[in-house]
FIZA-552977 format. One line per field, with one value per atom (N, C-alpha, C, O): atom name; z, y, x. Coordinates in pm, 1 decimal. Layout:
<rs>
atomo	[CA ...]
w	[Z ...]
v	[Y ...]
u	[X ...]
</rs>
This chain:
<rs>
atomo	[N CA C O N CA C O N CA C O N CA C O N CA C O N CA C O N CA C O N CA C O N CA C O N CA C O N CA C O N CA C O N CA C O N CA C O N CA C O N CA C O N CA C O N CA C O N CA C O N CA C O N CA C O N CA C O N CA C O N CA C O N CA C O N CA C O N CA C O N CA C O N CA C O N CA C O N CA C O N CA C O N CA C O N CA C O N CA C O N CA C O N CA C O N CA C O N CA C O N CA C O N CA C O N CA C O N CA C O N CA C O N CA C O N CA C O N CA C O N CA C O N CA C O N CA C O N CA C O N CA C O N CA C O N CA C O N CA C O N CA C O N CA C O N CA C O N CA C O N CA C O N CA C O N CA C O N CA C O N CA C O N CA C O N CA C O N CA C O N CA C O N CA C O N CA C O N CA C O N CA C O N CA C O N CA C O N CA C O N CA C O N CA C O N CA C O N CA C O N CA C O N CA C O N CA C O N CA C O N CA C O N CA C O N CA C O N CA C O N CA C O N CA C O N CA C O N CA C O N CA C O N CA C O N CA C O N CA C O N CA C O N CA C O N CA C O N CA C O N CA C O N CA C O N CA C O N CA C O N CA C O N CA C O N CA C O N CA C O N CA C O N CA C O N CA C O N CA C O N CA C O N CA C O N CA C O N CA C O N CA C O N CA C O N CA C O N CA C O N CA C O N CA C O N CA C O N CA C O N CA C O N CA C O N CA C O]
w	[-155.1 40.9 154.8 243.4 113.1 291.7 318.9 434.1 184.1 313.9 335.7 238.8 420.3 458.5 508.3 560.7 474.6 552.0 508.0 571.4 382.1 247.7 244.3 231.0 261.7 180.2 74.9 73.0 -23.0 -157.1 -185.9 -128.7 -266.8 -331.8 -461.1 -531.2 -478.6 -733.2 -740.1 -698.8 -816.2 -900.4 -1024.6 -1087.2 -1093.5 -1211.2 -1235.6 -1175.8 -1358.9 -1419.8 -1304.7 -1303.7 -1212.9 -1098.4 -1031.3 -1018.9 -976.3 -954.0 -917.6 -821.3 -1092.0 -1181.4 -1104.8 -990.3 -1201.8 -1235.0 -1071.0 -1046.4 -964.8 -778.6 -737.9 -615.1 -799.1 -795.9 -838.1 -765.6 -964.1 -1008.0 -964.1 -956.2 -867.0 -733.3 -650.9 -620.3 -605.7 -456.4 -520.8 -453.4 -644.0 -730.6 -764.5 -788.3 -760.1 -800.9 -639.0 -607.2 -562.4 -431.2 -320.8 -198.5 -397.9 -281.9 -174.8 -172.2 -52.0 72.4 182.8 289.3 91.3 174.2 131.4 170.9 62.6 50.9 161.4 148.7 285.8 379.1 330.8 275.1 275.7 206.6 60.7 28.4 16.0 -124.6 -168.5 -198.7 -171.3 -136.3 -306.0 -355.1 -362.1 -496.0 -562.5 -519.0 -684.2 -707.3 -840.1 -925.4 -822.9 -933.0 -1027.5 -1141.6 -1008.6 -1083.0 -1190.6 -1172.8 -1285.9 -1364.3 -1421.7 -1531.1 -1263.6 -1292.0 -1363.3 -1424.4 -1409.5 -1531.8 -1635.8 -1650.2 -1656.6 -1759.2 -1747.8 -1661.3 -1862.1 -1911.6 -2079.8 -2191.3 -2021.3 -2191.8 -2290.8 -2411.1 -2233.0 -2285.6 -2356.1 -2435.9 -2306.0 -2363.1 -2542.4 -2633.8 -2547.3 -2699.4 -2797.2 -2893.5 -2737.5 -2813.2 -2830.2 -2862.5 -2798.7 -2807.2 -2826.8 -2784.5 -2875.6 -2841.6 -2938.2 -2978.2 -2993.9 -3009.2 -2984.6 -3084.0 -2842.9 -2750.5 -2702.2 -2726.2 -2640.1 -2571.7 -2415.6 -2395.3 -2333.5 -2208.9 -2234.8 -2197.6 -2264.1 -2305.6 -2389.3 -2384.5 -2469.3 -2500.7 -2408.7 -2409.0 -2264.3 -2163.1 -2056.8 -1980.5 -2088.9 -2012.5 -2060.0 -1980.6 -2223.7 -2266.0 -2124.5 -2038.2 -2130.9 -2062.0 -2078.8 -2138.0 -2042.0 -2067.9 -2126.8 -2187.7 -2165.4 -2195.7 -2117.0 -1994.9 -2192.7 -2177.2 -1984.0 -1896.2 -1967.2 -1861.6 -1701.8 -1608.6 -1758.2 -1683.2 -1622.5 -1504.2 -1697.1 -1726.6 -1613.7 -1559.3 -1606.1 -1534.8 -1386.8 -1313.9 -1386.8 -1213.3 -1192.6 -1070.9 -1262.7 -1181.0 -1064.4 -973.0 -1063.8 -1042.5 -880.0 -789.8 -866.3 -759.1 -652.5 -545.4 -685.0 -621.7 -481.8 -408.1 -444.6 -344.9 -208.2 -89.4 -377.1 -181.8 -176.3 -113.1 -249.0 -137.7 -62.6 -95.6 66.3 231.4 217.1 316.9 142.2 242.1 72.1 24.7 19.2 -75.6 -86.8 -84.9 -95.9 -108.7 -203.4 -232.6 -252.8 -365.7 -366.0 -378.5 -353.8 -338.7 -520.7 -623.8 -492.4 -618.0 -576.2 -458.9 -716.5 -678.1 -718.2 -819.1 -692.5 -661.0 -795.5 -814.0 -881.4 -1058.9 -1096.9 -1047.7 -1194.4 -1304.2 -1414.9 -1471.4 -1461.9 -1587.3 -1665.9 -1725.4 -1682.5 -1737.8 -1669.3 -1674.9 -1585.1 -1569.6 -1557.6 -1467.9 -1704.4 -1768.1 -1785.4 -1889.3 -1677.4 -1567.0 -1408.7 -1360.1 -1355.5 -1230.2 -1137.3 -1065.3 -1180.9 -1037.8 -1129.1 -1114.4 -1200.4 -1304.4 -1234.7 -1260.7 -1133.4 -1050.1 -899.6 -800.7 -901.5 -750.4 -786.5 -865.6 -700.9 -665.5 -636.6 -664.6 -586.8 -540.5 -406.9 -377.1 -365.9 -163.1 -23.4 -77.0 30.9 151.0 174.9 180.5 188.3 159.6 87.3 82.2 14.1 -111.9 -51.2 41.0 -128.9 -9.3 -128.9 -218.8 -135.3 -208.5 -210.9 -177.3 -259.0 -244.7 -272.4 -383.7 -203.0 -245.2 -293.0 -260.2 -406.8 -538.3 -609.6 -608.5 -751.2 -860.9 -884.3 -800.0 -1011.7 -1088.6 -1045.7 -962.9 -1133.0 -1154.3 -1086.4 -984.7 -1120.7 -1057.5 -914.8 -870.0 -876.0 -725.2 -647.3 -630.5 -599.8 -473.9 -492.1 -438.7 -549.4 -555.3 -546.9 -485.2 -606.6 -647.9 -553.0 -492.6 -526.1 -386.3 -190.8 -118.7 -174.0 -30.6 20.6 116.7 -6.4 55.4 94.3 193.9 -74.6 -95.3 -46.8 0.0 -72.8 9.5 143.0 228.0 151.1 334.8 354.3 355.2 365.7 273.2 307.8 394.5 178.4 160.1 262.1 282.9 352.1 400.3 592.8 674.2 610.1 686.6 674.3 744.0 574.4 557.6 568.6 635.0 519.0 558.4 733.3 795.5]
v	[-2549.5 -2554.8 -2441.3 -2366.3 -2467.5 -2429.0 -2260.0 -2216.7 -2163.1 -2083.7 -1975.6 -1939.2 -1938.4 -1844.9 -1594.2 -1510.8 -1608.1 -1471.8 -1433.8 -1418.4 -1435.9 -1392.5 -1234.2 -1179.6 -1201.8 -1055.8 -1120.5 -1201.1 -1048.6 -980.9 -881.9 -778.4 -877.9 -762.7 -751.2 -789.1 -682.7 -707.8 -584.3 -471.3 -648.6 -502.8 -452.7 -549.1 -319.6 -314.0 -363.4 -349.0 -457.9 -551.6 -609.5 -628.4 -645.2 -741.6 -725.5 -814.7 -617.5 -573.9 -485.2 -424.5 -527.9 -536.5 -674.1 -696.7 -757.3 -889.5 -926.0 -1012.5 -883.9 -916.2 -807.1 -806.2 -697.7 -650.4 -748.1 -797.0 -751.0 -855.5 -918.7 -938.7 -1044.5 -1155.2 -1109.0 -1156.4 -936.0 -942.2 -831.1 -789.2 -827.9 -823.5 -905.8 -901.2 -1011.3 -1203.2 -1264.8 -1344.2 -1196.4 -1219.2 -1283.8 -1292.4 -1319.8 -1399.0 -1300.6 -1183.9 -1416.5 -1384.2 -1378.3 -1318.4 -1485.7 -1556.5 -1443.6 -1473.4 -1327.4 -1213.6 -1084.5 -980.7 -1140.9 -980.4 -927.2 -1036.4 -843.6 -766.9 -753.2 -822.6 -651.3 -585.9 -485.1 -374.6 -531.7 -382.4 -455.3 -560.3 -243.8 -258.3 -176.6 -63.9 -243.3 -104.4 -66.9 -117.0 6.1 133.8 97.0 117.2 24.2 -53.8 35.8 88.0 47.1 164.4 126.6 86.5 162.8 152.9 232.9 208.7 369.5 463.6 436.2 525.1 397.5 321.7 435.2 516.7 395.4 418.2 473.7 421.6 610.2 675.7 534.3 511.3 491.3 421.0 310.0 250.5 273.8 126.9 171.7 108.4 257.6 349.3 278.2 205.0 326.2 248.4 126.1 108.1 21.7 -114.9 -152.6 -268.2 -125.0 -166.6 -256.2 -305.3 -295.2 -451.4 -544.8 -606.9 -592.4 -715.6 -628.6 -508.7 -706.2 -781.2 -672.6 -570.8 -718.6 -684.7 -558.6 -495.3 -518.6 -354.1 -243.5 -122.0 -317.3 -254.3 -215.7 -114.4 -345.3 -352.2 -197.6 -121.0 -211.2 -56.8 38.4 131.4 66.5 259.7 306.8 236.1 428.9 496.1 434.8 328.4 484.1 402.2 273.0 356.2 168.8 30.9 -87.0 -100.6 -144.8 -181.8 -260.8 -270.7 -302.1 -363.8 -271.2 -292.3 -141.6 -42.9 16.5 50.1 26.8 97.1 -32.0 -1.1 -120.5 -221.8 -290.7 -377.0 -213.2 -196.8 -100.1 -91.6 29.2 189.8 210.8 280.1 118.0 153.7 51.8 68.4 1.5 -118.7 -51.6 -110.0 90.3 166.2 152.7 59.6 259.0 249.7 184.4 194.2 93.0 -19.0 -120.5 -219.4 -123.4 -191.6 -142.2 -71.4 -192.0 -170.6 -215.5 -171.5 -291.4 -380.8 -385.6 -491.9 -277.4 -252.5 -170.9 -67.8 -145.0 -19.7 7.0 -74.7 135.2 143.4 222.2 344.2 168.8 247.9 301.3 237.7 488.8 495.2 567.2 590.3 615.6 603.8 756.9 776.6 853.6 945.2 1042.4 1155.4 944.7 968.2 823.5 753.4 788.7 654.5 693.5 769.1 574.6 627.3 535.6 614.4 419.4 310.3 378.6 473.1 430.4 481.0 598.2 671.4 619.8 793.6 895.4 951.6 904.5 957.4 900.8 822.0 957.5 880.1 835.9 737.4 1005.6 974.5 847.8 784.9 789.1 662.6 567.8 468.4 578.4 434.3 462.1 391.6 539.9 539.1 531.4 574.0 472.0 412.2 558.1 562.5 668.8 761.4 730.3 764.7 668.1 681.5 740.3 748.9 758.1 815.0 759.2 831.9 600.5 554.6 508.4 389.6 608.3 566.2 599.2 679.1 512.4 591.0 624.5 540.6 708.5 739.6 748.7 848.5 624.6 624.8 708.9 761.4 733.3 892.0 883.5 970.2 759.0 731.5 732.6 696.6 807.4 789.5 635.3 547.5 619.2 475.9 320.0 232.0 357.2 204.2 85.7 39.8 46.5 -80.6 -84.8 -178.4 68.0 119.0 43.7 -76.7 86.8 -50.4 -130.6 -166.6 -223.6 -341.6 -397.1 -499.3 -328.4 -400.7 -349.7 -426.7 -205.4 -201.2 -201.6 -159.4 -244.5 -275.1 -186.3 -228.1 -19.2 77.6 -12.3 -78.1 18.1 -50.1 -135.9 -120.4 -247.1 -377.8 -371.8 -422.7 -298.8 -210.4 -112.9 -99.6 -70.7 45.3 -128.1 -152.3 -175.6 -228.0 -326.4 -369.0 -386.7 -524.7 -412.9 -478.9 -341.8 -177.3 -235.2 -314.2 -166.1 -224.8 -313.2 -323.8 -438.3 -552.5 -609.0 -704.1]
u	[33.9 118.1 56.1 97.3 -25.2 -181.8 -89.5 -87.0 -7.2 73.5 -33.8 -100.4 -48.1 -118.7 -61.2 12.6 -111.6 -78.2 134.5 238.8 93.9 277.2 216.0 106.4 336.3 405.3 484.6 577.6 405.9 485.6 545.8 511.8 636.8 710.1 743.0 836.8 632.0 670.2 724.2 698.1 822.1 873.6 805.3 761.2 775.9 741.8 654.9 548.3 680.1 529.6 500.3 378.6 546.5 592.5 497.3 413.3 487.9 368.1 217.8 170.9 167.2 73.7 61.1 21.9 105.6 38.7 37.4 -46.8 104.8 48.4 -20.5 -28.9 -83.1 -201.0 -343.3 -429.9 -327.0 -436.6 -462.3 -583.5 -326.5 -380.8 -487.8 -597.2 -387.5 -526.2 -718.7 -812.8 -695.6 -851.1 -944.3 -1065.0 -829.7 -919.8 -965.2 -1053.8 -871.3 -915.2 -815.6 -826.3 -729.2 -624.1 -608.9 -569.8 -669.1 -703.3 -578.1 -563.3 -480.8 -372.1 -260.0 -147.3 -268.2 -172.4 -194.7 -259.8 -104.6 -172.9 -90.8 -79.5 14.0 40.1 171.8 268.2 121.4 191.8 247.5 202.6 357.9 431.0 484.5 525.7 430.0 484.4 620.3 643.7 722.9 774.8 840.9 914.3 799.8 815.2 737.9 779.7 585.9 510.0 441.8 331.8 504.7 361.2 252.0 212.4 193.8 -39.6 -58.2 -162.3 10.3 -104.6 29.5 113.5 33.0 118.0 287.0 319.2 353.3 472.9 511.9 513.9 540.1 557.4 664.5 652.9 721.6 856.3 827.2 899.6 664.6 577.4 578.7 631.5 527.3 499.4 584.6 561.8 694.6 788.8 854.5 971.9 744.3 794.5 663.6 666.9 509.5 359.6 367.5 261.9 485.9 397.7 475.9 513.9 531.3 610.6 438.2 423.7 332.9 224.6 249.9 183.8 344.7 379.4 394.8 295.9 444.5 448.3 382.9 402.3 298.2 102.9 33.2 -36.7 55.3 -1.6 25.3 -33.6 92.3 176.3 127.9 114.0 73.8 72.1 -2.8 -54.9 8.6 -126.9 -277.9 -296.1 -346.5 -510.1 -461.9 -394.6 -431.9 -408.5 -534.2 -541.0 -603.6 -751.3 -707.4 -793.2 -564.0 -539.1 -599.2 -676.8 -486.2 -456.9 -574.4 -580.1 -656.6 -789.0 -891.0 -997.1 -848.9 -931.8 -896.3 -945.1 -797.9 -688.7 -722.3 -738.6 -756.6 -758.3 -822.2 -777.5 -988.9 -1088.2 -1053.1 -1135.2 -992.4 -935.2 -824.9 -808.6 -736.4 -651.8 -703.3 -670.7 -793.3 -838.7 -949.4 -980.3 -981.6 -1086.4 -998.2 -1035.1 -841.3 -742.9 -649.2 -554.0 -687.1 -606.4 -489.7 -432.6 -393.8 -342.6 -242.2 -202.2 -223.8 -87.0 -1.1 -68.3 85.2 131.2 240.3 327.6 229.0 317.0 445.9 435.3 567.2 685.5 703.8 681.8 768.4 823.3 937.5 966.9 1026.2 1135.1 1167.5 1099.9 1226.3 1242.0 1235.9 1190.8 1303.0 1323.6 1353.6 1442.1 1264.3 1255.1 1234.5 1155.4 1393.0 1426.8 1307.9 1234.3 1271.9 1142.9 1074.0 1152.7 965.8 803.2 815.4 857.1 755.7 723.7 604.8 570.2 558.1 653.2 646.9 565.8 742.3 764.5 650.7 634.3 538.1 394.2 371.5 476.3 304.9 284.3 283.6 215.8 357.5 443.4 363.6 383.8 300.6 214.8 8.3 -75.8 17.6 -182.8 -256.6 -376.3 -199.5 -186.5 -300.5 -414.9 -222.0 -336.3 -253.5 -143.0 -244.3 -195.7 -37.2 62.0 -39.0 56.0 136.4 168.3 184.5 214.7 372.4 389.1 505.0 587.9 714.0 718.9 788.5 908.7 1032.0 1095.9 1085.3 1176.3 1282.3 1280.2 1369.2 1467.5 1571.9 1652.9 1623.1 1717.9 1652.5 1534.8 1761.8 1723.0 1703.9 1722.0 1665.0 1668.1 1573.6 1550.3 1556.9 1396.2 1467.0 1415.0 1550.1 1620.6 1751.1 1817.5 1744.1 1867.4 1707.9 1727.4 1564.9 1511.3 1503.9 1399.0 1554.8 1554.0 1704.3 1734.1 1781.5 1938.9 2025.0 2099.7 2025.8 2087.5 2063.6 1973.2 2144.3 2142.0 2082.5 2017.9 2065.5 1980.3 1879.0 1848.9 1817.2 1691.8 1596.2 1483.4 1680.4 1637.5 1640.8 1567.7 1741.1 1645.4 1500.1 1377.7 1611.5 1453.7 1246.9 1162.9 1283.8 1180.3 1170.3 1056.6 1292.6 1257.4 1199.3 1134.7 1215.6 1186.5 996.0 932.4 962.9 776.4 748.0 644.9 807.8 723.0 804.1 756.7]
</rs>
């Protein structure tokens, strides 16, 4: 459809998938906002190692090692992480560790995308 200048919000592993699009050189994405995406893994994934997607979210997995060198090279991505996250454990693992990382001031992995406050918060970012 020749879409250009798109804005993407990717939640959890959807943020990791979207970030991979930027790495692959998708020039049509103007801004990516990732929300509670476990870029550095989550300890919770150890309990579900037998599920392929979960095994990719184990800290230091092959996928996450591949992504890590790009975090400071891509400027049109911002990570939003919850003040406390029950899925991305520890919560700091949802950060790209860039100066424009943004903490969502409430608790919960889903609250930034499921509450009206969270949706307003994300809309203001884009």
